[in-house]
N, C-alpha and C positions, 0 to 999 in steps of 0.2 A: 504493499499500500505506499502511495505517495505519502512523506512524512508531512508534508505541508497540509494535508487534510486529516491528519490525526488529530483528534481533540486533546489538548493538553491537560495533565491531570495536575490541578494547583495545590492539593493537600496531600500530606504523607503523615505519618506518626512521627513523633520525636521519639525515639527508643531511649528509654531508661538506663539499660544498661548496652554496653557495647564492648566487646574483649575482656569481658567481667568486671567493667568498670562504670560507675555511674557517671553517664554523661553530663555536659558542662550544664546546658539549660536545668536539668533537674538537680544537679549538684547546687548551682545557685539559689533554684527556688526554694529547696528544702532547706539551704542554710538561714534563707530569709524567714521563713516559717518557723525555725526553731530560734531564730536569735529577736526577732522582733515583736514585742509584748503585744502591738496592736493588730497582729493577725491572729492571736489566741483565738477568737471566734471561728476562725476557720480551719485552723488545724484538722480537723478530723475530715474537712473534705476531700474528697478525692478528684485531683486533679491531674488532667492529663493534656499533653502539650503536642500541636501539630507545627509541621513546616508549611509556610503559607507561600507560593510562588507567584511571582510577577504581580505583585501588588501596586498598583498606579497611581500616579498622583492626580486628586480629584481637580475641579475647575479653578478651586484657589492655589493650586501646586501644592497641597498638604499631601504627604505620603504617610500611610499608617506604618507605625512603628512597631505594633504589637495588638494583640485585641483578645479580650475576654468576652466569654460568654457562657451563660446556663448551658447545660447538656439537654437536649430536647428528651422526651419520653421516647422517641425513636433511637437516638444515640444511647441510651441508658439500656434499652433493650438489646441492642445488638451487642454491647459490651458484656452486657449480663449472660447472654446466649455464647459468649466465649469465656467465660468464668472471669471477667472483671468487673470493676466498679467505676462508673465515671459519675460526678457532679458537675465538674465545671471545667471548661476549656481554656487555653490559651494558644492563640496563633501566633507564630514568630516567624519574620522574612527569611526566607531560607537563602536568597543572593546574598543577603547585606549582613546577616549577623556575623560571618567571620570576618568581616572587615570593622566591628565594633571593638571599641575598647571595653576592658573588663568592667569598668565602672558604669559605661554607657549599657551594657548589656543588663548588669545587677539593677540599674535604674528602670528601665523598661519593664523587667519582670516584678520589680516592687509596684509600679504604676499599675498595673493590671490585677496584681493581688489586693490592691487597695479597693478595686469596685467590687469585690465578693464580700459578702455578709450573709449570714443566715435570715431567712424569711421568717419574721415572728408573727404570732397571732395577738390577739388584743389582749393576751394574759402575759406578754412577753417570751413567751415559751415557743421555741422553735416548729415550723409548722412540719407535719409528715404527710406524706400521700398514703393511699390505700395499701401500699406494699410496704407500710413504716418506713419508706426510705426519707430522710432529712431534705428540707426544700431550703432553696437560696435564692439569692437577688442578687442585683446588680446596682451600686451605687453611683449616682452621677458624679461628675465633677464639682466640686463645691466653689472652686476658683476659676473664674473664666475671664480673660482676657485676651485683647489684640496685642501684637507687639508695638504698634503705635502708640497705642493706651498706655503700655508700660513705659513708654520714652517720655510720652507727654504729663504723665501725673505721678510716675514713680510707682516703685512696687510696694511702699507702704501703703500709699492711698488705695491701690488695689485689693490688698490684703486686707484693711479696713472694710472696705467695702463690703467684700466677700464673707468678712465672719457672720453678719446677720443672714446672707444668704445661704450659706453653710448650715446655720441654725433651721431654717427655712425648710431647706431642701432634707434634711434629716427627719424633720418634724413629719413632712407630707409623706415621707417613704414608711413610715410606723404608723398604725399597722395598715393602713387603707391601701396605699399603693405598693406595700409588699407583697399583698395578693388582692385585692378589691373584693375582701369579703363581706359581702353585707346580710349575710345569713337568710337569703332568700327574700329580703325587705326589699320594697320599692327604692330606687336611688333618691337621694335629697341632696342637698345644698351643691356644692360644686359638681358631683357626680353626674348631677341631672343636667348641668348645662348641656346645651346643643352646639356639638362640634362647628355647626354652620353659624358664622357671627361671632366664634369666641376665637377660633383658629384660623389664621390667613396660610390656607392651602388652596391648590389650584381645584378649579370647580370639578374637572374630572374624578380626582382622586377623592374628593367629598362624597361623589355620588356611587364611586366604587364601594367606599366604606358604607354607604348606606344601604346597598344592595346587599352587604355582608351582616346588615343588622347592627352596624356600629353607627350611633347616631349622636351618645352623649360623651361627655368626658371620662365618665365612670366606665363605659363599655370600651372607650379607645384604652382607658389605663390597664384594664383586665388583659385585652388583648395583647398590648405590649408586653406586660410583663409575663406572659407564657412563653415569650423567646425573644427578649430586648434587642438582640442583633438579627433576626429573621422573623418577626413577628408577621409580615408584611406575606410571607411565601403562601399563608392560606387565604389571602384576600384577594382575589382576583381582581386584575386591574391597577394593582398598586406594585410597582417594579421598586428596585432597589433606591432609585434615585428619588422617586415619590416618596418612599418611605422615609428617607432621611429629611425630607422637607418638613412631613408630618410630625416627626420627632423634634425638630428644631423649633416648630411653632408650638408645640406642646411644651418644650422647656421655656419658651419665650412668655407663654401665657402664667406659667407659675413666678417667673420672675417678676410680670407686671401685675400680679394680683396676690400680693402677701395677705390679703385680708381672707382669702379661702384658705391658705395655709393656717393660719390661726383656727378656721372651722373645721379644718381636718383633725 
């Protein structure tokens, strides 16, 4: 077969051991989990890493350095059939990883580990599914800034502005955004707000969400939390680019409406 017609395989597992030794990515990650007190809540999580090939820069010239995700039910099932367990996933750039300095490799893994946290119920206990498997969630970035913003106003101003935002985000993630569990009751408050009129997203994307029965912020929250990096896969008409616009608009909503954070 002509090589040009072959479909490239962009993912492959990072082996934990090679020639009897723990490989570098796992060695770094396991050291961070052991050394850093902030990772105590995720020490029992089963984290699997994959090499990601051919990561391209987006329209703003940003290239993903690494990416964390929750394992989907399908990924968990496949792992269990092979006698393994997976809760969380980290993707690493296959081409550029060997060129990185040791500090940069550690930094990227540290950053992705910071995204992981237990999904808690209203009592503060970690949620479990029907198979008694612990549930996890992805935390958003509490500090957000553009390079020119830092140059103009300074790092200290950015950090001060983000302190309040960090507290707000942490508040809305527990427990409602952690799982969106309303115990079968009708959505109220911010969860009942319609996506239309509250999120600035393209009309075609809005229609696709509505066709899937996703009309309110509560329904969108529940959908995103099923798989934060791939929630759109189950929504016909919403591709990766459209999903990113929805996620950006969703984050902008919470930044612009702290009053709903307090209500949550």
